[in-house]
N, C-alpha and C positions, 0 to 999 in steps of 0.2 A: 503494498501501500503507500509504504515512503517513497520507495524506487520513484510507483507512478507518479506522485505529487511531485517529485524533484523532475520529471520529465518534463510536466503540464508545465513546471513554472519556467525550466529553459525556455519550453516550446513559448510561451507566454511573452516574455523577455524578449525571444528571439523578434518575435511580430510586432511588439512596441520599438524596437532597435531596427525595423526594418521599416517602420512608417515613418520614424523619426527623419532617417534618412530619405524616404520618398520626399519627406517634405521639407529637405535641403536643396538651392538654387541649384547645385549641380547635378543632382539629383532628376529635379525636372528638368534639367536642360541636356539629360540622358540622350546620345544619339541623335542630337539635333544637330545639323550643319552649322560648323561659321560659315557669316555673311559678310562676305568683303566687297563694298562698293564702292568702286576709284571711280572718281569724275572728273574729268580733264576741263580745263577751262579755254573756251572758246577755241572749240576744236570740230569741224562737220567732218563729213566725210569725205572732202578732197584732199585730207591730211594725209590718211594713214595708207599704208602702200595693198593691204589687204582689203579694202574698198577701194582699191583703183588708181591712187594718188600717182601723178605722172614725177614729181618732184621729190618723192621724199619715199625712207625707206625706213620701216618699223619694224625690224625683227622677233622682236621680243610679245610684240601684242599680233603680229602676225602667228607666231606660234601658239599663241592663247587661242588666235581663233583656228587654227586648224586642227588643234586638240579640243574645240570645245564646239561654239554654235554661233553665227553672226548671225544678227537681224537685221533687216535690211529698210525696215520701216519704221522706224523710230522716232517719234517727233519729241520734241523739248520744247519749251514757252522759248522766243527769241533772244530773252536776256536772263543773265544770270540770276534774278532775283528771281523773280516768279516762276523759275524753273526749278530752282531749288525750293521753296515753297512746295511748290507742286511732289516734288520727290520725298519731302519729310511728312507732309498733312495725308498724299491722293485725294486732295479738293482741288476743284477747279478754282482757278482764280474770283471767279464773280461769286464765291461762295467765304472766300477766305478775308477777301482784300486786296489781295498780293495780286495787283493789275499792274501795277506800274514799279519801278525799281524804288521808291520811297515808298512808298503804303506796303512793300513786304515787310517792311518792320512794325507794324502796325497790330499784331495779333497778340494773343499772350496765350500761356499755358494752359489758364480756365478756357478760352475758346477754342483752342487746338489741340488737338493729339498727336505730337510724333512720331515717329519710327523706334525712337528707344525705348521709349514708356512701354509701348505696345510690344515688342519682344521683353523687356523684361520681365514680365507677367508669364513667360515662357524661360524664364531662366539664363536671358542674356545678361552677358556685362557687355559695354557698351565704348568705344572712343569715335570722338570728331577731331582729326586730325588734318589742318588746313583751313580755308578760307570759309568763311562761315556767311561772309559774303553781306546782302540787307538782311541776313533774317535780322530777329529780334532776340534781345538780352546776349546771354552767352550759351552755349548749349547744354553747359548745366540744368540751366532753368526747364530744358526738354526733355531731360530726363539723360544724356549722358554721363556716364560714372566718371572720365575722362578726356579732357580736350588740350588742343594747342587751337589759336586763331592770332590770329593780326588783322590792324587796320587794313581795309581798303582790299583790292584786288592786284594780281603779278608781284608778289613781294618775294624779293630773290635776297638784296643785300642791303646792309646797314646804311649803305651809300643814299640810299633812296631815300625823300620825306617824311615815307609812311612805314621806313622799314629799320629804326631804332631801337622798337622792343615790337614784342611778343605777349600775348598771352597765354600762361602754361595756369591750368586749374584753379584761375583764378587772381594768379600770381601775375603781374607784371616782370618781365624776363629781359633786360638788354641784349640786342641781339650783337656779336659778336664782332672786331672787323674778321674777313674774310671767311666769317660764317654763313654758308649757302642754306637759306631758309628748306629746299627739296630737299637736300642731307640731311636738315636737323630734322623735318616730317619724318623721314625715314628711318631716323636711328631710333628715334620715338615709338613708329609703327612697330618695328622689330622688337624693342622691351616690352610692348604694351601684349603682342603676340605671344611672346616668348612666358611670359608670367600668366598667360589666360589661357595656354596650350590646352588646361585638362576640364576648361569647361566652354560653352559653346560662346563664342563673341561675334558680337556686330560693328565693324570697323568702317565709317566714314570717312574714306581717304579723298579729299578735295584738293587737287591737285594745285599750284600754282601756274604752270605751266598747259596753255601757250600766253596764256593771258600778258598783254602789255605792262611795265614796259619789257621789250623785249633788249635783254642784255647778254652778255657773257655769262655764258656756264664754266664752272671750272675747267671742263673740256675745251673750251674754246681758243684759237689761236689768236695771238694778239693782233690787233688790225684788221681784225674781221671785218664785213661789211655786213652793212642790217640786213639783207638777202642771206649771208651766210649765218648770219647770228639766227634768225628766226630758222633756219636750219636744224642748226645746234642745239635750240630749246626743242625742238620737237623731239631729234635724236637723246637728248637726255633723259625727257621725259618718257622714252621708251623703254631706256637705259634700266631706270627707276622699278619703273613696273617689273623687268626682268631679274632686277635685286629682289624684291619681294616674293615673287615666285620662288626663286632659288631659296630663300630663309625659310618658306612654308615646306619645299619639297625636304630641308636640313631637319626640319621639326616633324618628321611624317606628317604634316596636316592635308596634303594634297585634295586628297580625296573625300576629307570630313569639312573641306572646304568650296562654297559656292563663291564664285568670282562674277562680279560683274561689273564691265569695263565699260561707259559713254560718257560722250562728250556733252556739256551743259548747255551749250546754245549753236547755233554754225557757226561756220569760223569767220572773225574779225574783217572787217572790208579791206584790210590792208594785208592779210595773210591769204583772203581770198581772192585780191587780184595777181597775187603768184601762183597759184595752185590750179592744177586741171585737173581733170578723169579722161584716158581714153581722149586727150588732145581738148577738151573741153569746159569752160568754164560752167562753174555750180548756178542755177537762177537764184540770183540774194546771197543776202549773208547775213552776219550778226544783228538784230534788232530789226531787221526786216519780216515783212509776212509772206514773201514770196517761200518759194520752197526752201533754200538756203539758208534762213533764218532759222529753220525748226529743225530739220532732216538731220540728222545724228547719225555717228557709226556706235554700236552696242555690239560689245561682244560678251557671252556667257561660257563658261568653264567650269565644270565640276566634273572632274574624272568621275568615272565609273557610274555616274546618271547623267549627265550630258552627252550624245553621242558625239564623234570626231568629226569634223569636217561637213557639217550640216548647215544650208542656211534655211533662215526663214523668213518669210518676206509676207508675216502675218502683221497686221498694223498693232504698235505698240505706243501708248502716248505714256508721258512722264507719273501720271496719276496710276498707274499702274504697279510703280514699286511696290509701296504698303502692302494691298493684299499679296503682292504673289510673296513679300520675305516673309509674311505672317502665315502665309499657307507653309512655305518651307519649314518654318518652326514651330508650327504647331499651335501659334499663337491666337490669339481673339480680337477683331477688331472694333475701334469702339463704338458703343451703341447709344442709338437715338441720332446719328450724325450720317448725312451722306457720303457715302465713300465713292467716290469717281471710278476710281480703277477698278479693272477690272486682271485677276491672276490670270500669269502666264506659266505659272510653273509647268501644268501637261508639255509645252512646248517645249520648255528646259529637259524636260525629260524624256523628250522625243517621241511625243505623244501628239493627237491632232489637240488636244481641248478642244475650248470655245473661244475661236477668236473673236477679237471686236470688230464690228461692222465697219467702225470708223474710228479716227481719232478727232481731238477736239483740241484746238490751240488759240491761246486769247492772250492781246497784248494791248493795253490800256483800254480803248473804247471799240478794238480791232479785233474781230474771232472767224475761224470757220470750223466747218468738217470737211473733211477730208476720210474718202475711202478710196480704194485702190488705185480708181483710174479716173476720180471727179474730184471737187471742192466746190465749195457753195459758203460764201463770206455772209458780213453782215451787214452790207449794201445787197445784198439778193443774187450778186454778180456770180455765174456757176462756172467755172476754167472746166477745159480739158486736162487731164493732165498725165496723160498718155508718154507725154513729152518728158517729163520729170525724170529727173531733175534739172534739166536744162533748159527745159521752157513748159511755158502752161501758158492754154488757149483761151483767149473769153469767148464765150460762148453768146451769140447774139441772144439778148431777153427773149426775141419773138422766133428763135427757132422752135419748129417743131419737128426734129428729130426724132424717133420715138423714145430711142434710148436718154438724149441730154433731159428730155422731158419727165422722163419716171426717174430719173437718177436728180432733176431739182426736186422733185415732189418728195423724195427718200429724204435725202439732207436737208432739206425745209423742216421737214417733221420731226427730225431730228434735232435742228434747231430750234423749233417751236417747242420740244419738251425741256430740253435743257433752260431755255427761257435766259440767257446772260443779262439782256435788259432788264430784266428784273430784278437782278443780283446788286453787289456792292459794286457801283462804278467807278472809273475812274474821272479824277478832277484832277489831271495836272494837265500837261502839255499837249498831250496826243501822242507823244510818242513814245510812251510807255519808259521814258528813263527820267521824267522828273513828275512830284506831286506837285501839290498847291501850295504854288508860293506866299498867298500869305499865311495857309497853314504854318509852313517852314520859318517865315518871318516870327511869328508869333512864340514857334518853339525855341526859335534863336534868343527869343527877348525872353522866356520862362529859364530857361539854360541861364543866362545871363546873372538874371537876377537871383539864381539859386549860387549862382558861382561867387557873389559878393554878400549874400546873408546868411547862407545854408539853408534856405527855407524858397520853395518855390513861390515865384507871385503871384497875387492873389487875384490878379488881370488876367 
């Protein structure tokens, strides 16, 4: 009898121990993939050699694509602030207010739930390394456990006005002479994944490259021309991706890690003027509502899960990352809120999935829905996109072509259902780059008063 009681006691304690273990973050996150999201800056489809660039060679990204999957119809917002808000919330700009570069800083953690908070409930530890852009507050306010960020975009050396210091987990750190920010970011990333290799992690790697200023890299030759420096920055950013992959292999984390690489918007105008694909220029560039403003290269690589060497032509827009990563992590999406994104995890796994019928793109009070061959904008203009990304043809408003008529009706129904005009509207200069000037003056006045008195002005 005593022996039976002892066995029961041991079994009972074992069950309690297992229950306690199951409640720990490590147990919650067991067998979940690490997620690394690499976001390059101002890099469109005309830059990577694996997407057909005539001018540049990107061997590490080419290898990532060869071992994984290329997505050829991925659409960002045309500028970095709105596109990053889309990535992090999975919600269109007319819902969050991120309709221009200034208004992306307007929402709060109480209003919008970002990616790291969603994944944390599923046992993930997270880090945001690099540009935080026009997003509000600091990464930690939205759930990131660790972060490095800096003022502005395209920060590389302390010789730049905004490059004198950076913020590391809430502390201001002086950027040393000859310290290259992209290398510093890489060093912190390696430290983060090494420390967290035994638990699932989410890394938001927001690169400085290839946003201006276009400055010499540590590998640049003295006296290099502006054109050579631009190419140097592309090569160096490719090198950094290769170094990250090497670290994951060294830690034996490759098969446990889902990597998504993508550009945040189309190539900036100066770079777009230098770049071609198959001898032709992409139609439009960063900040434009033409194809080149939003069409970006995306590569997904997850060894053993993503089939190698495949190309997926399904429509993807930047709201899709939240539901996709949540599905991969087994995490719940925020309740009582509209998530515009649609998971493409099945496609990542080589399955058909349920592809979205169209992608939605917005900047300021300009927007459009775009399917595989047609585009309809806020003015009711229909475009034949069969020649994209090199050209888009305006269809006459009175066209009786049955295919064009049917497409107009379908895309109009999609826009009517979204109703962007009924959401938060842009109050800026119409370009998507600037917000309301009177509001900005008011904010500066309040800030000046607070700086002088320690309290905000009552005006």
